[in-house]
C-alpha positions in Angstrom: 76.7 95.3 83.4 78.8 98.4 83.7 79.7 99.6 87.2 78.6 103.0 88.4 81.1 105.8 87.7 81.2 106.8 91.4 82.8 103.4 92.2 85.5 103.9 89.5 86.2 107.4 90.7 86.4 106.5 94.4 88.7 103.5 93.7 91.0 105.6 91.6 91.0 108.4 94.3 91.6 106.0 97.2 94.2 104.0 95.3 96.2 107.1 94.4 95.9 108.5 97.9 97.0 105.3 99.5 99.9 104.7 97.1 101.1 108.3 97.6 100.7 108.1 101.3 102.6 104.9 101.4 105.4 106.3 99.2 105.7 109.3 101.6 105.8 106.9 104.6 108.5 104.7 102.9 110.7 107.4 101.4 110.2 110.4 103.8 109.1 108.9 107.1 110.1 111.9 109.2 108.3 114.4 106.8 105.2 112.2 106.9 105.3 111.8 110.7 106.0 115.4 111.7 104.6 117.5 108.8 102.2 115.8 106.4 99.6 114.2 108.7 98.3 116.3 111.7 98.2 114.5 115.0 100.6 111.7 114.2 103.2 112.8 116.7 100.7 112.4 119.5 100.6 108.6 118.8 104.1 108.1 120.3 107.8 108.5 119.7 108.9 108.7 116.1 110.2 105.4 114.7 111.4 105.7 111.1 111.4 102.0 110.5 107.9 101.5 111.7 106.6 104.4 109.6 108.4 103.0 106.5 107.1 99.5 107.3 103.6 100.9 107.3 104.2 102.5 103.9 105.1 99.2 102.4 101.5 98.1 103.1 99.8 101.2 101.8 101.6 101.1 98.5 100.3 97.7 97.3 96.8 98.5 98.7 96.8 101.7 96.6 98.1 99.9 93.5 95.4 97.2 94.0 92.6 99.7 94.2 93.9 101.5 91.0 94.0 98.1 89.2 90.5 97.3 90.4 89.0 100.7 89.5 87.8 99.9 86.0 86.3 96.5 86.8 85.8 96.3 90.6 83.6 93.2 90.3 86.5 91.3 88.6 88.9 92.4 91.3 86.5 92.0 94.3 89.2 90.4 96.4 91.5 93.4 96.1 88.7 95.8 97.0 87.5 93.6 99.9 91.1 93.3 101.3 91.5 97.1 101.1 88.1 97.6 102.8 89.1 95.2 105.6 92.5 96.9 106.1 90.9 100.4 106.3 88.1 99.1 108.6 90.6 97.6 111.0 92.6 100.8 110.9 89.5 102.9 111.6 88.5 100.5 114.5 92.0 100.8 116.0 91.7 104.6 116.0 88.2 104.6 117.5 89.4 102.3 120.2 92.5 104.4 120.8 90.3 107.5 121.3 87.9 105.8 123.6 90.7 104.3 125.7 92.3 107.7 126.0 95.4 106.8 124.0 94.7 109.5 121.4 93.0 112.9 121.9 89.9 113.9 119.9 91.7 117.0 118.7 92.5 115.6 115.2 89.3 113.6 114.6 88.4 115.8 111.7 91.6 114.9 109.9 91.0 111.2 110.8 87.4 111.4 109.5 88.7 112.5 106.1 91.7 110.2 105.9 90.5 107.1 107.9 86.8 106.8 108.7 85.2 108.0 105.5 87.5 105.8 103.3 86.8 102.8 105.5 83.0 103.4 105.3 83.0 103.9 101.5 85.4 101.0 100.7 83.3 98.7 102.9 80.1 99.9 101.2 81.7 99.3 97.7 82.9 95.9 98.8 79.5 94.9 100.2 77.8 96.1 97.1 80.1 94.0 94.9 79.7 90.9 97.1 75.9 91.1 97.1 75.8 91.9 93.4 78.0 88.9 92.5 76.5 86.4 95.0 73.6 85.2 92.8 76.0 84.7 89.8 78.5 82.8 92.0 75.8 80.6 93.4 74.3 79.8 90.0 77.7 78.9 88.6 78.8 76.8 91.6 79.4 73.0 91.3 76.4 72.3 93.6 74.1 74.3 91.2 75.4 72.3 88.3 74.8 69.0 90.1 71.2 70.0 90.9 70.4 70.6 87.3 71.2 67.0 86.4 
């Protein structure tokens, strides 16, 4: 069964955004930190190595989402890992706001770049998991043994 177009579009969109974000972090960490993403300087002192390190994680997540875009069910693990990473990132930001470590001033930017992608990727991942669960159960070794 063919996947909905909206899943393909979102996975391409998030994949490209994450890969480009990671490339900016890796190859232009000060530009990324001070110019490209509002609110980042409030998170603490600039550390070029730490920003570039983070970029090395965003790039493969972005590439994995692009690779998964045309057949997300086949690449469920990639989508689920990306969803988990973005959900953890969103959780850290929410905690940081509640703990007073970050101001709420840039929450609109965070909503667009962190919270909405986390929610949508988690929803896509859950949809894929629940859609494939009956097939996985039917093809499991236990199901085969019960048929005998």
